C-alpha positions as CSV (number, residue, x, y, z in Angstrom):
1,M,0.0,0.0,0.0
2,R,1.3,3.5,-0.8
3,A,0.3,7.1,-1.1
4,D,1.7,10.5,-2.0
5,E,1.0,13.6,0.1
6,H,1.2,17.4,-0.7
7,N,-0.2,20.5,1.0
8,P,0.4,24.3,0.6
9,F,2.9,25.7,3.0
10,S,0.6,28.4,4.2
11,T,-2.1,25.9,5.0
12,Q,0.3,23.7,6.9
13,L,1.6,26.7,8.9
14,T,-1.9,27.7,10.0
15,R,-2.7,24.1,11.0
16,Y,0.6,23.6,12.7
17,R,0.3,26.8,14.8
18,A,-3.1,25.6,15.9
19,A,-1.6,22.3,16.9
20,L,1.2,23.9,18.9
21,T,-1.4,26.1,20.7
22,R,-3.4,22.9,21.5
23,L,-0.3,21.2,22.9
24,T,0.3,24.1,25.3
25,E,-3.4,24.0,26.3
26,V,-3.1,20.4,27.4
27,G,0.0,21.0,29.4
28,V,3.0,20.6,27.0
29,R,5.7,23.3,27.5
30,I,7.4,24.2,24.2
31,S,10.4,26.5,24.5
32,S,11.7,28.7,21.8
33,R,14.7,26.4,21.4
34,S,12.6,23.3,20.8
35,R,12.7,21.7,17.4
36,L,8.9,22.2,17.2
37,R,9.5,26.0,17.2
38,A,12.3,25.7,14.6
39,Y,9.9,24.1,12.2
40,E,7.4,26.9,12.7
41,R,10.1,29.5,12.0
42,R,11.3,27.9,8.8
43,L,7.8,27.4,7.5
44,L,7.1,31.1,8.0
45,Q,10.4,32.0,6.4
46,S,9.6,29.9,3.3
47,I,6.3,31.8,2.9
48,E,7.7,35.3,3.5
49,D,10.8,34.9,1.4
50,P,10.2,37.0,-1.7
51,R,12.7,35.2,-3.9
52,A,11.6,32.8,-6.6
53,A,14.0,30.1,-5.3
54,V,15.8,29.4,-2.0
55,E,19.1,27.8,-1.2
56,M,19.1,24.0,-1.7
57,A,20.2,23.4,1.9
58,F,17.2,25.3,3.2
59,A,14.9,23.4,0.9
60,I,16.2,20.1,2.0
61,Q,15.9,21.0,5.7
62,L,12.3,22.2,5.1
63,A,11.4,18.9,3.4
64,F,12.3,17.1,6.6
65,D,10.5,19.7,8.7
66,L,7.3,19.1,6.7
67,R,7.3,15.4,7.6
68,E,7.5,16.3,11.3
69,V,4.9,19.1,11.0
70,D,2.5,16.8,9.3
71,E,2.8,14.2,12.0
72,I,2.3,16.7,14.8
73,I,-0.8,18.1,13.1
74,E,-2.2,14.6,12.8
75,I,-1.4,13.7,16.4
76,V,-3.1,16.8,17.8
77,S,-6.1,16.5,15.5
78,N,-6.9,13.0,16.9
79,L,-6.0,13.2,20.6
80,P,-8.2,11.1,23.0
81,S,-10.7,13.2,24.9
82,P,-9.9,13.8,27.6
83,V,-6.2,13.6,27.2
84,D,-5.1,10.8,29.6
85,T,-1.9,10.6,31.7
86,A,-0.2,8.1,29.4
87,T,-0.9,10.2,26.3
88,L,0.2,13.4,28.0
89,R,3.5,11.8,29.1
90,L,4.2,11.0,25.4
91,L,3.2,14.5,24.3
92,Q,5.6,16.0,26.8
93,R,8.5,14.2,25.1
94,L,7.7,15.7,21.6
95,H,9.7,18.9,22.1
96,G,12.9,17.0,22.6
97,G,15.4,15.7,20.0
98,E,17.4,17.4,17.3
99,E,15.8,19.4,14.5
100,H,17.0,17.1,11.8
101,P,16.2,13.4,12.3
102,D,19.6,12.2,11.1
103,D,21.2,14.2,13.9
104,D,18.9,12.6,16.5
105,K,20.8,9.5,17.5
106,A,18.9,8.7,20.7
107,G,15.5,9.1,19.0
108,H,13.4,9.1,22.1
109,A,11.2,12.0,21.1
110,R,10.6,10.7,17.6
111,E,9.8,7.2,18.9
112,S,7.2,8.8,21.2
113,Q,6.0,10.8,18.2
114,Y,5.6,7.6,16.2
115,E,3.6,5.9,18.9
116,L,1.3,9.0,19.1
117,Y,1.0,9.1,15.3
118,L,-0.1,5.4,15.1
119,G,-2.6,6.1,17.9
120,S,-3.9,9.1,16.0
121,V,-4.4,7.3,12.7
122,L,-6.3,4.4,14.4
123,R,-8.6,6.8,16.2
124,R,-9.1,8.8,13.0
125,A,-10.4,5.5,11.5
126,G,-12.8,5.0,14.4
127,I,-10.6,2.4,16.2
128,N,-10.4,3.2,19.9
129,A,-6.6,3.2,20.7
130,K,-5.1,3.9,24.1
131,H,-1.5,4.6,24.9
132,G,0.4,2.9,27.8
133,E,2.0,-0.4,28.3
134,P,2.0,-2.0,25.8
135,D,2.5,1.1,23.6
136,L,-1.0,0.8,22.1
137,A,-4.1,-1.1,23.0
138,A,-6.7,-1.0,20.2
139,M,-10.3,-2.0,20.6
140,W,-11.7,-3.5,17.4
141,R,-14.8,-5.6,17.1
142,E,-15.1,-6.0,20.9
143,K,-11.5,-7.4,21.2
144,V,-8.3,-5.7,22.3
145,Y,-5.2,-5.9,20.1
146,H,-1.8,-4.8,21.3
147,L,0.9,-3.0,19.3
148,E,4.4,-2.0,20.1
149,A,5.6,1.0,18.1
150,K,9.3,1.4,17.4
151,R,11.2,4.0,15.3
152,P,14.9,3.1,14.9
153,S,17.1,6.2,14.4
154,S,19.2,4.3,11.9
155,A,19.6,0.9,10.3
156,D,22.0,-0.1,13.1
157,R,19.2,0.4,15.6
158,V,16.6,-1.9,14.0
159,D,17.6,-5.0,15.8
160,D,17.7,-3.3,19.1
161,R,14.2,-1.8,18.7
162,L,12.8,-5.1,17.5
163,R,14.2,-6.8,20.5
164,S,12.7,-4.2,22.8
165,A,9.3,-4.7,21.2
166,V,9.5,-8.5,21.5
167,R,10.4,-8.2,25.2
168,Q,7.4,-6.0,25.9
169,L,5.0,-8.4,24.0
170,R,6.3,-11.3,26.1
171,L,4.6,-9.7,29.1
172,L,1.1,-10.1,27.5
173,S,-1.2,-13.0,27.6
174,E,-1.7,-13.0,23.8
175,P,0.5,-12.3,20.8
176,G,0.7,-8.7,19.6
177,I,1.9,-6.7,16.6
178,V,5.1,-4.8,16.1
179,A,4.9,-1.5,14.1
180,L,8.4,-0.6,12.9
181,C,9.0,2.8,11.3
182,L,11.7,2.7,8.6
183,D,11.8,6.4,7.9
184,Q,15.4,6.7,9.0
185,V,16.4,3.3,7.8
186,V,15.6,3.0,4.1
187,R,16.6,6.6,3.1
188,P,20.3,7.5,2.6
189,A,21.5,9.8,5.4
190,N,20.9,13.5,5.0
191,K,19.4,13.0,1.5
192,L,16.0,13.5,0.0
193,L,14.3,11.1,-2.3
194,L,14.4,12.5,-5.9
195,A,11.6,11.7,-8.3
196,P,10.9,13.0,-11.8
197,T,7.2,13.5,-11.1
198,L,4.6,13.1,-8.3
199,D,3.4,9.9,-9.8
200,A,6.9,8.4,-9.4
201,V,7.2,9.1,-5.6
202,A,5.1,6.2,-4.4
203,P,6.8,3.6,-6.5
204,E,10.2,4.8,-5.3
205,V,9.2,4.5,-1.7
206,N,7.7,1.2,-2.3
207,D,10.9,0.0,-3.9
208,L,13.0,1.2,-0.9
209,I,10.9,-0.6,1.7
210,T,10.3,-3.8,-0.3
211,K,14.1,-4.1,-0.9
212,Y,14.8,-3.6,2.8
213,V,12.3,-6.2,3.9
214,A,13.6,-8.7,1.4
215,Q,17.2,-8.2,2.4
216,N,16.4,-8.7,6.1
217,T,13.9,-11.6,5.8
218,S,16.2,-13.9,7.6
219,M,16.1,-11.7,10.7
220,W,12.3,-12.0,11.0
221,K,12.3,-15.7,10.2
222,R,15.1,-16.5,12.6
223,R,13.8,-14.6,15.6
224,L,10.0,-14.2,15.5
225,P,8.4,-17.6,15.0
226,A,9.0,-18.6,18.6
227,E,7.9,-15.1,19.9
228,P,4.4,-13.7,20.7
229,V,4.3,-11.6,17.5
230,D,1.5,-12.0,15.0
231,A,2.8,-9.5,12.4
232,I,5.2,-6.6,11.7
233,L,3.9,-3.5,10.1
234,F,6.7,-1.7,8.3
235,T,6.0,1.9,7.6
236,A,7.9,4.7,5.8
237,R,7.2,8.3,5.2
238,V,10.0,9.7,3.1
239,P,10.5,13.4,2.1
240,A,11.0,13.8,-1.6
241,R,11.7,16.6,-4.1
242,L,10.1,16.5,-7.6
243,M,12.8,17.2,-10.2
244,S,10.2,18.4,-12.7
245,T,8.8,21.2,-10.5
246,G,10.9,21.5,-7.4
247,H,7.9,20.7,-5.1
248,L,8.5,19.0,-1.8
249,V,6.3,16.1,-1.0
250,L,6.0,13.0,1.3
251,G,5.9,9.5,-0.1
252,S,4.3,6.9,2.2
253,N,4.4,3.2,2.2
254,L,3.3,0.3,4.4
255,H,4.4,-3.3,4.2
256,I,2.8,-6.1,6.2
257,E,4.6,-9.3,7.3
258,V,2.0,-11.6,8.8
259,L,3.3,-14.7,10.7
260,A,1.8,-18.1,9.9
261,R,-0.3,-18.4,13.0
262,A,-2.0,-15.0,12.3
263,R,-2.9,-15.5,8.7
264,T,-6.6,-16.4,9.4
265,G,-9.2,-15.2,11.9
266,T,-9.8,-11.9,13.6
267,S,-6.1,-11.1,14.1
268,A,-5.4,-11.0,10.4
269,E,-8.5,-8.9,9.9
270,F,-7.4,-6.4,12.5
271,I,-4.0,-6.2,10.9
272,Q,-5.6,-5.3,7.6
273,A,-7.8,-2.7,9.3
274,A,-4.8,-1.1,11.0
275,A,-3.0,-0.9,7.7
276,A,-6.0,0.6,6.0
277,A,-6.3,3.2,8.8
278,Y,-2.6,4.1,8.4
279,M,-2.9,4.7,4.6
280,A,-6.2,6.6,4.9
281,A,-4.3,9.1,7.0
282,Q,-1.8,9.8,4.2
283,G,-4.3,11.6,1.9
284,P,-5.5,15.2,2.0
285,P,-6.8,16.5,5.4
């Protein structure tokens, strides 16, 4: 499954400012030095700059900013009501981390962001999702399904984050699902995806994630059959620049690896529903 995304900068800035205001209203302190404020400043600069073109370095940084901005907007637009303690704890981590994801080696803020983002897209689709331990508990068709959300900061961190997810799922009475974000894994460091046209972005992202999963199949087959994991959802949202027009866009992809024991029954159906919810959130607001 895959999708392309694009929105005007002015619209995003208005929506992003409303999201930041909402975060402060629920008790999140955002300092002027926070990466969240840096995104706001660069978005405003891009709108107010009178030049027909800006420096490439600025455009590249802005492309990465837009992915973060889009996720923050989605998170705030679909918060549980009222905002519970577990959700607030995750929200309070958002302001941390480095501005550019490739400089954020610890990745704690962005992993919390990913967990919040997954919860938001499930709630957006009408699936009641609560944050806590495990990361997400989703009520669907009168049954609870558990997800562990991990966002490795680099390819070297994938194994560590997968191990962490498995350890947490071992504490449950039933198998769960691992959601693994490959944003920082499938894309070359500090580089945008380049595509000739908008129509080419989705296939490019699809190729990246499909190639990664194929190259690492032995990892899943070796480790997971004996573990309480029904499936892995691999997601990727990759900033891209269109060579034909210079526009900045996001290309999104989701790949599902369902383990044998979960290929039939309600678990398989929920996995498909969760995947559909994720992709539905990638279209226009």
